[in-house]
N, C-alpha and C positions, 0 to 999 in steps of 0.2 A: 548619432541615434540618442540614448540617454534617456530614453523613454520610462526607465527602469528607478529615478532618481528617489521616486516617493515609495518603492517597495521593499517592503519585507517580509522577510518567510512567515507563513504562519503558521502559529503554535496550536498543539495540540495534536487532536487524531487525524491519523490520513487512513482512509479504507480504500485498500487496492482492491478495487470491484471487480468479481466473477465475471465473466462474460456467457451470457445467456443464450444457447442455440439449442436448436430444435436435433433430432435425432440425425437428418441429413448433414449437420455441420452450418446451417443457417442462422444468421442473428435472428434472434426475435426482437424487434423494436419494443412493445410494449412491454414486455418483461423485462427488457433491461433497464426500460424507464421505472417498473416497478422496483427493481431492486435497490435501482440511484436512489429513488425518494423512500426505500427502506433503511437506507444506509442513514440517509440525512435525519431520517426521524423528526422532519421540520423543525430543524436548527438545534436538536437536542442529540443529534448523531455525532455523524463526521464532520468535522472541520473545515478537510480537504477530500475529495473525492477524486482517485486516482485509477484513471482508464487504462486499459493495457500493460497490466504490470506481470508478473509471474504467478501471479491466481489468477487474473485475467488469461491465462495460457497464451502469452502475444507469441511463443516460442512455435504452437499449435496450429496456429491460424496464418493465415495470409495476410499480405499487406492489405488488400482493398477489406478485408471484415475487419484488420487492426482499426483502419480511416472511420469504418461506419460505426465502430463503437465511441470511438473518443467524440463524431459527433452526434450519436443520442445523449452521451453522458455530459458533454459540455451544456449543450441545449437544454436538457432535463435539472441541469444546477441552477441555471439562471432563471427558470420557472419556481422553482423551489426557492431560489435565496427571496425573490420578488415576494411571494408567500409568507418566508419566515421572518423579513426582515433583517436579514443580514444576509453579507454575501459569503455563501458556500463554494473555497476553491476547485476548479475543476482542473486536475493535473494531466496532460495526455502522455504516457508512456510511446515513444518515439521508438525504441531501439526494436532496428529488423535484424535479418541476418547479415543483410550487408548494408555497406556506407550510404549506396544510392537508395535504399527503402528506408534508411534511416533517415536522410535528409530529405526525402519527400514527406516520410510522416511530420517532420516540422514544419514543412510548407503548409501542411495541412492544418497543424496546431495553430499556428499563425492567423489562418484561414477562417476556424472555427471559434476564434477567439481564446483557445484556452489558456488559464492563467500561468501557467509555467508547461516545459516540457520536461520528461527524465529520460535519460540515457544511460544505458549500460555498455560502456565503451569495451569492456573485456569480452562481452557475449556476442560481438559483430565478427564474423569470421573473417571477413577482410581487411579489420582495422587493426594496422602495425600500430599505430601511434596514437594512443587517448589523448594527447595532447595536441596533437597536428586534427584529429577530429573535430576536437571541443573548440579550439583557437581558432584554426584556419577556416576548416569546412562549413562548422556553423557560423562563425564569426562572419563567413560571406554571404548568408542567407540573411541574415540581419542586416549589414549593410547594403545590398542588394533592394531587401524590402523596405531598408530606411526602417524597420522597427524592431525593438527586442521584446522576447519575453522572457522571464526566470529561465534558468536552465538548473536543473538538479543530477547530481552524477546518483549513480545506483550500482551497488557493491554486494552482489550476490554469488559468492565463490560456484554454489552449485548449477549456474546456470551459464558460467564461464564457456567460449566456445573451444572446441578440442583445441590443443596445445597454447591456448591462451594463460596468463598466469589466474590464479582464482582471485586475487586481489589486485586494486590497481595500487600500485608504486606511490608509497609516500613523496618522490620529485615528482611525480605527474600529479597528483593532488594539490602540490604547492604551486606549481605551475598555472593550474586551472583555476585556484581560488584567485589569483590573482585580475581576474578576468571580471569585468562587473556583473554581466548575467549570470556569472556562475554565483547559485545563494545556499548551496545545500549539497548535502549527500543523504542518500537512506543506505542505511547499513544493515547489509541482514550477518551479522556476526557477532562474536564475544566482546566481553569489555574491552582485551588490550588493543581489540581493529578499533574500537568505537576512539579509545586512546590517541591512537596514530592519527589517525586524521582529526582528532583537535591539536594536535601537536602541528599536522602540516597547515592547517588554516591560520592559526592563531596569529601569524605572523603578518597573514593580508587584510584580514578581517576578524572585526568582534565576532562573537558567540550568535549575535541576533542578526548578522550580517550574512553568516555562514552556516547555516542550520545545520546540525548532528539530526538525525530521526532514526530511530531504533527500529530495526526490520524486524528485530527478535522480540515481539511485544511483552515476551514475559520478563523480561532482562527489566523493567523498570520495578517490578515488583523486589527487586535486589538492588538495584541502584539506588534508589528512592525510599529505603531501609530506614529508619532512625534507629539511633544510638541510643538503645535502651537500658544495656547490660554489658557487660564488659566484652562477653563476644560479640554483640553485635556492634558494639564501639570498634573494635577490630575490624571488623568486615565494611562499616563504614567508613574508617579511614584508608584501607585499601582501597574501596570503591573510588574515593575522592583522589587517591593518588594515580591509581592505573588512567583516569579518565580525564586526569588535568584539571579538576574540580570543575570541568564542563559538563552539566549533566544535558542527557537528552533535552532536545527544542521540542521534540515531539515524538509519538511512537505511529509507526505503520503496523497495524495489525489486521493478519487477513481474518482472524477470526470474528473480528466486527463485521464483518459481512451478515452475521446472525446476531450478532451481540452488541449493535451500534451504541445503544445508550448506554449499557453495562461498561462498554471498553472505556467512552467518555468518563464518564466516572470513577471509574478506577484509574484513569489519567490525572484526574483532578485530587483524589484521595490520597494516591504518591505522589504527587507533587507537595502536597500539603502536611506529608508524614503522618498520615493519621494510620498505625500500624493497628489496629481493631476493625477499622469497617476494610484497609487493605485485606486484610488476611481473610475476611467475608467472600469479597471480591475472587480474590486467586482461587480460593476453594472452588467456586465454579466457574471460573475462567478456564484453569488449571484441568476442573474435571472434564471440561470440554475438551481441551487438547489432547488428551489421552486416549478419550470416547474416540476422538474421531481420526488418532492413529493407531488404533488396535492391529488393522490391518496393515501397517505402513511399515513396520520392522522390517518387511523382507524384500520392499520394491525400495528403489530410487526414487529420489527428486519429490522430497514430501509424502511418499506414501500415496495415501488414498485422502490427502486432507481438501483438494480441488472437489473432489467426487464428493465429500462429505459435507463440506460447504454447500453445496448444490442441492443434495437429499435434504439436509435443513430448511434451506429456505422452502423448499416444495412442501416440508412437512407442516412449515410455519402458515402456507398459502399466499406467501409471496409471487411464488411464481409455479410454473405449474411443468415444466421441462426442465428436467436435472440433467440433462445431457453434457458429455464431456467431452473434447475435440478430441478428433482422432489422437491416440499416441498418450492421452494424458490417462492416469492408473483408474479403474473404475472399483464399484463395490460389487465384490459376488453377490449373489440373492440372499445368500445366507449372513453373509457381513451389513449388508443394509439392514435384514431384520433387525440383527444384534445392535446396528448403529440406531436405529430408530427406536428401539425399546427402550434402549441406554440416554437417549436424547431426550424423551418424554420425560422419565425421571430426574434428568439435570434440569428441566425446566420447572419444574416444584418444586427444584431445591433454589433454582434462582428466584423464583416470587416472595421468597423470603427474605432476602438479603438484605434489600433498602426499600421501602415504599418509594414509587413516583419514579424509578428510575428503570423500569422495565420496558424493552423495545416494545411498540406497540406496532400491530401487522394492519393494513387496511383489508376491507374484504376483498378479494379476486375479482376480476370483472369481468365480461363473460368475452371480450375482443382481444383476451391475451394473448392469442396464437398468432398475432400477426408477424409478418417477417418485414423486417427491413428490406429497404431497397438498395440494390447494389450498386457500390459508388466506383466501379471497378472502371 
């Protein structure tokens, strides 16, 4: 093996792409490609496109459709990278409900030349040992194929399988961080859990070798806030202490499906500590969060955020279908009307934030209804 000797995790914005379906649950290939292109924004949006993650409803669709989406997204990223003049990484979510599905998805990710595989061990129902899965079962695939791709861990308590620990244990992260192909983790949690991962990995790899990606994107406005007065200085020092002085290497932002350029710019100004511009972006981006979750407080698992993302993409003209997978909470007709009205108002506010950093929508094409062929 050893093909990863020159690979370093990509910093910046990762967009966990929504999966575009019709009302029957079939993948719409052209609309999936359109959503991918929109997220990339010809090189000014996502640095990484993450297919079939939580926002992509991986737990709501079967393995055949997971693999269809990965194939489409990887191929579209390659096409756009050529036009944009820089490589946009395509990461494949490989988590299945079983270990067998997960390993099959890893094989598929290798076949289609994905840049990395993302796995959530605590979400796999029959995975008793995260270390055993990642070290032994995934390791055997790489040995048999004589080819490695980077593996990123995924920790999200909200999708933990029944009876599983909500988070990976620190001791397990330490063991997995020793593996050459394990290059980081996406953490949807607070600052304390981020700090636990930093401690676990720092014994074996440098921060640029084991990257921590914040899955709660709004944390970056807090973590990177500069120390401008006594109160903010206290918060600044506490953030540095709790995260072991290691800030996120990147951000995984579900809302960047709708605001890819804006989240890319927000990441940059947060890293630069530009508090005035940070405040302007936070006002709009947090406004979208509050708008998209207005009906979600009474529902489990992110409420209506996935349905809202798809409704916003349809409102923008990126896609025609805003259908969600079976089991994903939907927007009721009255809720959708309120959301769309609020979204239109938010877009007007967005246009005044900073010239040149508004996401651009391509005109919809007439063939946007094509269904992706089955890979079953």
